[in-house]
C-alpha positions as a printed Julia matrix, in Angstrom:
189×3 Matrix{Float64}:
 -66.64   70.05  13.26
 -65.07   72.27  15.74
 -61.62   74.3   14.82
 -58.19   73.74  16.79
 -57.48   77.36  15.94
 -56.92   79.43  18.92
 -59.58   82.06  19.91
 -59.34   84.85  22.58
 -61.14   82.68  25.19
 -58.35   80.37  24.72
 -55.56   82.17  26.0
 -53.31   81.33  29.31
 -54.83   81.29  32.28
 -56.24   82.01  35.06
 -55.72   78.38  36.44
 -51.95   78.56  37.46
 -53.32   77.28  40.65
 -54.32   73.99  39.13
 -51.31   72.28  38.21
 -48.45   74.69  39.44
 -48.5    74.77  43.19
 -45.94   72.06  43.9
 -43.7    73.6   41.24
 -43.82   77.35  43.14
 -40.73   78.49  44.8
 -40.01   81.84  46.24
 -37.2    81.05  47.96
 -34.06   80.25  45.93
 -31.7    80.29  48.71
 -30.55   77.12  51.03
 -28.23   76.72  53.93
 -24.45   77.55  52.75
 -25.44   78.64  49.31
 -22.93   81.76  48.76
 -23.52   84.94  47.52
 -25.4    88.21  48.38
 -28.8    87.45  49.46
 -31.51   89.73  47.67
 -35.32   89.76  48.02
 -36.88   91.28  44.69
 -40.43   92.56  44.78
 -42.51   93.96  42.53
 -45.8    94.05  40.31
 -47.1    92.59  37.07
 -48.81   95.98  35.8
 -51.43   95.94  32.96
 -51.74   98.83  30.33
 -54.06  100.52  32.77
 -51.61  100.43  35.16
 -53.67   98.05  37.25
 -52.24   95.04  39.02
 -52.59   91.49  37.11
 -53.68   88.94  39.31
 -53.01   85.45  39.18
 -49.75   86.05  36.72
 -47.08   83.8   36.83
 -43.29   84.98  37.22
 -40.72   82.6   36.62
 -36.94   83.43  37.18
 -33.85   81.4   36.08
 -30.41   82.55  37.03
 -27.04   81.7   37.35
 -25.37   80.89  41.25
 -22.85   83.33  42.98
 -20.0    82.12  40.66
 -21.2    82.78  37.71
 -22.28   79.08  36.97
 -26.2    77.42  35.76
 -27.36   74.51  37.38
 -28.21   72.73  33.84
 -26.28   70.4   31.6
 -25.58   72.76  28.91
 -23.62   74.93  31.09
 -19.86   73.34  30.91
 -17.65   76.02  32.8
 -15.37   74.24  35.23
 -17.15   76.1   38.2
 -18.62   75.04  41.5
 -22.38   74.13  41.94
 -23.61   74.48  45.03
 -26.08   71.73  46.38
 -29.5    73.31  47.25
 -29.46   75.77  44.5
 -30.97   75.02  41.77
 -31.15   78.87  40.14
 -34.86   78.82  39.24
 -38.26   80.36  40.93
 -41.47   80.42  40.04
 -44.6    82.56  41.98
 -48.2    83.42  41.5
 -48.77   87.01  41.82
 -51.7    88.04  44.12
 -54.68   89.91  43.55
 -52.92   93.12  43.1
 -50.52   91.6   41.01
 -47.47   91.42  43.34
 -44.75   88.9   43.8
 -41.86   88.34  45.52
 -38.76   86.27  45.33
 -35.54   85.78  47.88
 -32.43   84.89  45.96
 -28.81   85.64  45.84
 -27.33   88.09  43.16
 -25.82   85.74  40.65
 -22.1    86.12  39.09
 -21.23   87.33  35.55
 -22.06   84.59  32.58
 -20.54   84.13  29.22
 -22.46   85.77  26.4
 -21.83   85.8   22.65
 -18.53   86.91  21.06
 -16.78   86.03  24.25
 -18.14   88.72  26.36
 -19.03   88.53  29.96
 -22.52   89.27  30.96
 -23.9    91.41  33.51
 -25.6    90.17  36.68
 -28.77   89.13  35.32
 -32.15   87.31  36.29
 -34.0    85.7   33.17
 -37.91   86.17  33.74
 -40.86   84.63  32.29
 -44.19   86.15  32.66
 -47.47   84.11  31.98
 -50.88   85.93  32.28
 -54.43   85.99  31.03
 -54.84   87.27  27.77
 -51.34   86.31  26.69
 -50.79   83.45  23.72
 -47.4    82.87  24.97
 -45.05   83.9   27.65
 -42.94   87.0   27.57
 -39.53   86.95  28.17
 -37.35   89.61  29.79
 -34.48   90.28  31.85
 -33.78   92.02  35.51
 -30.47   93.64  35.8
 -29.06   94.86  39.34
 -29.03   98.73  39.96
 -25.34  100.1   40.29
 -23.64   97.13  38.42
 -20.51   98.16  36.34
 -21.26   95.59  34.15
 -24.09   96.68  32.98
 -22.91   99.23  30.49
 -21.19   96.85  28.64
 -23.64   93.98  28.83
 -24.18   92.32  25.16
 -28.2    92.03  25.3
 -28.6    95.27  27.58
 -26.79   97.23  24.4
 -29.31   95.83  22.17
 -32.1    97.67  24.19
 -32.71  101.65  22.91
 -31.0   103.78  25.68
 -33.98  105.21  26.42
 -35.62  102.07  27.35
 -32.92  100.37  29.45
 -34.09  101.25  32.85
 -36.91   98.85  32.86
 -34.8    96.0   32.86
 -32.95   97.49  35.81
 -34.29   97.03  39.31
 -34.36  100.17  41.81
 -32.99   99.82  45.62
 -35.95   99.29  48.01
 -35.73  100.6   51.63
 -34.17   97.52  53.33
 -30.74   96.32  53.19
 -30.72   93.73  49.68
 -33.94   94.76  49.03
 -34.9    95.34  45.22
 -38.22   96.97  43.66
 -38.69   95.78  39.84
 -41.98   95.99  38.21
 -43.09   94.18  35.19
 -45.32   96.45  33.07
 -47.16   94.79  29.93
 -48.23   97.93  28.26
 -47.55  101.69  27.84
 -45.17  104.52  27.75
 -43.43  102.53  30.38
 -43.19   98.99  29.15
 -41.03   96.62  30.0
 -38.73   95.44  27.46
 -39.64   92.02  26.3
 -37.36   90.0   23.87
 -38.44   87.41  21.07
 -37.08   83.77  21.67
């Protein structure tokens, strides 16, 4: 009789290409979509400092007006045709990933507080039994200091959630560190 209990050999991946290639999307922009265009690049890094190949990084975000393309977002703000607000990429052999998108607007949060512009990020990788959930915030954003979720994170670890400016205009660098002293803050959902 076989057991339905998960074992270490029954973790996520490395099979993302088998069923997800048609769902991959690294460019969230479309002609005519408003907002500040940004290019986000980074790596998924393991506890030994090595890149994680074949991880899947997924982002969800609001548009430049702060409205999600989702039925539960009932704000009376404009949805722009062509901007779906989500993307999904597989890391390369060195754990690198890249997205092109727009900086989202602020969205409503708990207790009526506005949330700073951010991307909701999920990471799937071999060795993980469930996805990891985190956020990426924008550098130099004044609203970060008042963001409800950011305020729940220990001040010494908040920097793991904030991208840094790259060399090019609109370029941001943000790594997802799975373990170690610089581990990215992950959230229970």
